[in-house]
N, C-alpha and C positions, 0 to 999 in steps of 0.2 A: 797389265801385260800378262801374256801367257809365256812361261819360261820353261826351258828344259835344263835340268841339272844332270850332268854326266859325271859321276863320281863313284869309284868303287869302294871308298872308305865309308862304311855304313854309318858311323857316328857323324862324320862331316856331312855326308849326303842327306841324311835324315834331318840333321840340324838346319842345314840351308833350306830344305824344303819347308820345314816348320816356320822358320823366321820369315822367309819371303811370303809364305801364305798369310802369316799374321799381319804383314804389311800390305795386304790387300791384293795379292797376285795369285793367279792360277799356276801351280807348279807341278810338273811331272818330273820324276826322277828315275834314271836308269843307271845300271852299274857296270856296263861294258860297252865297248865300241860298236859291236854288231847291233845290240839293242838300240843304241843311240842312232845308228844309221837308219834302221827301220823306222824309228819314231820320226826322224826328220824327213823321211820320204813320205810317210803317211799323213803326218799332222802339220799344222801351221803354227809356228812359234814366232814370238817377237824377238827372242834372244836365247842363245845357248851359253851356259856356263860349263866349260869343258876342262876336265882334268887330263893331263898327258899320260900318266901311267895307268893304262886301262888294260884289262884282259881282252882277249879275242882280237881286238883291233885297237891300236894305240890312238891317243888323242891326235897326234900329229898326222897319222895316216887318215883318220877320219876327216880332219880339217882339209887335207889335200884333196880327198875324194869329194867333199862338199864343193870346194871351189872349182874343181875340174868339171863338176856337173852344173856349174853356174848358179849354185844356191847362194843367195846374197845374205842369208841370215847373219846378224851381228853375233860374233863369237868372242867371249871373254875367256881366256885361257888361264887355268890355275896350275901352278907347278912349283916344285921345290927347287928347281934350277934357277939360280940367280945371276949367272954369268951373262955379260952383255951379248956374246955371240949366240947364246940360247934364245934370248929375247928377240934379237934381230932375225934369227932364223924363223921363229914362229910367226913374227909379223910378216915376213916375206912369204910364208906359206899361206897367209890369208887371215891370220888372227886380227881382230880389231883392237884388242887390248890384252894386257898381260899382267897378272897379279901373282906375286911370289908368296908361297906359303911359309910360315903362318901369316894370316892377315886378320884385320879387324873387319867385322861384319858391316860397320858403317861405311868403310872405304869401298868394300865390294858393292854395297847397295848404291853408293854414289856413282861408281863406275857404270853399273847397270843402267841407271837412269840417264847418265850422260850419253851412253851408246844408243839408247832408245831414242832420245831427243835428236841425236845426230842422224839416225836412220830415218826418222820421220821428217827431217828437214826443219826442226824447230831449234833455233838458237836459244830462245828463251823458253823455260819450262812452262810458262803460263799460256793457256789457250783461251782466246776470246772471240766470241761471235756477237756483234752488237754489244748489248749490256751484260751478256752472259759470259762469265769468266771462270775457268777451272785451272787450279794450280796443282799439278800432280805431286810436287814436292811437299807442299803444305797440306795436301789432301783437303782442299777447300773449294767450295763453289759459291759464287756470288752472282746475283742478278739484280741490276739496278742498285748496286751497293748493298743489297740485302743478302746476308749469309744463308745458305741453304744446306741443311744437314741431310746427307744421303748415306745409305748403307754402303758397304764395300762393293756389292754387286751393282747397285744403282750407279755408284760413282764410276765403276769400270765401263758400264754401258755408255754413260754420257761421255766419258773420256774417249772411248773408241769412236763414237760418232763424231765428236769434235775434231779428233785427229784426222778424220776422213771427211771433213766438211765438204758438202757438195756431191758426195758419192753415196750410192745406196749400199747399205750393209745388210746382208741377209740374216735371217733368224739363226741359221746354222753357224754363221760366223760369230754372232754374239754368244751363242751357246758354247762354242769352242773357247772363247775368251773367258767365260765365266766358270767353266767346269773342267777339271782334269779327268784323267782316266778313272773310271769306276764311279764317277759322280752321277747320281740319279737325277734325271731331268724330266720334269713334268711337261706335258704338251704345251701348257700355256705359261710357262715360267717367264719367258722373255716378255710376253705381253703384260704380265702382272708388274714386272719391274719397270717397264716403260710407262705404264699407267701411274705408278708411284712417283716416278721422276717428274712427269708432267704435273701431277697434283702438287708436288712440293715446290716446283718452279712457279706455280700459279700462272703459267702461260704454256703455250704449246709450240716450242721451236722444233720439235721432232715430228716429222711427217711420216705417215704410214703409206708405203707404196704397196697396194694390195697384191698379194701373190709374189712379191719380190723381197721386201724388207723395209728398212727405215733409213731416213736421211735427215740431216740437219744442215742448215745454212743454205 
C-alpha cells in the first residue's frame, strides 16, 4: 500500500512512518492540513491516516473537503476525543474508521488492512489466481503449494497486480506504489523487480503489454 500520514506531532508522525515502512509499505508524511490537501490532490494513495488537530486546515475540514470533491480514499481518523458524538460526527463527515489516542500500533495496522481490503472489495485478505496465492497479512506467496520468498518491493508489485487482476497497471503506477517522495527511481527498476518475481515463481503469470504496462490474470 501507499499511505499518507497526516500528523503534526513529530514523534508520532515519524514513528508511524517508520513502523509502517518496516511493514512493507510506502509512506509519505505531512504535518498540516494544507500540505495534506495538496498531496491528496497530486498523488494517488491507498489510504490516509488523518489527525484532527492540525495547523492551517483541521482534519475535519480536510475530510469534508475531500468528500465534497468526491475523493473516495479510505480515511482512518486519529483523535484524542473519545465521546460518542465526536465519533458519530466524524463518521458522518466521511471518515471510514476512527481510533482514539493513545492506541496500540497493532490495532492501527489491523484497521488499516481491514479498510484496504474493504475498499478493494476483498472480504478475505488472501488473493488467489489459479494456483498462485498471496496473503497480505502473513506476507506470504505460494504457487502450487510451494512457498515463494519475495522482497518487500517484489511482494508489493505482485500484490498490486493481483488486486487489479485483469487490468493493465502502468509502470508509473507501480513506481508510485513502491517509492515515496524523494525516493530515487532508476529507469529500469520496475522491469528488474518484475524479472525477479517471474524467476522466483518459476512461471510467468505477469504479461507485459508493450508501451502500456503489466497485467496478471
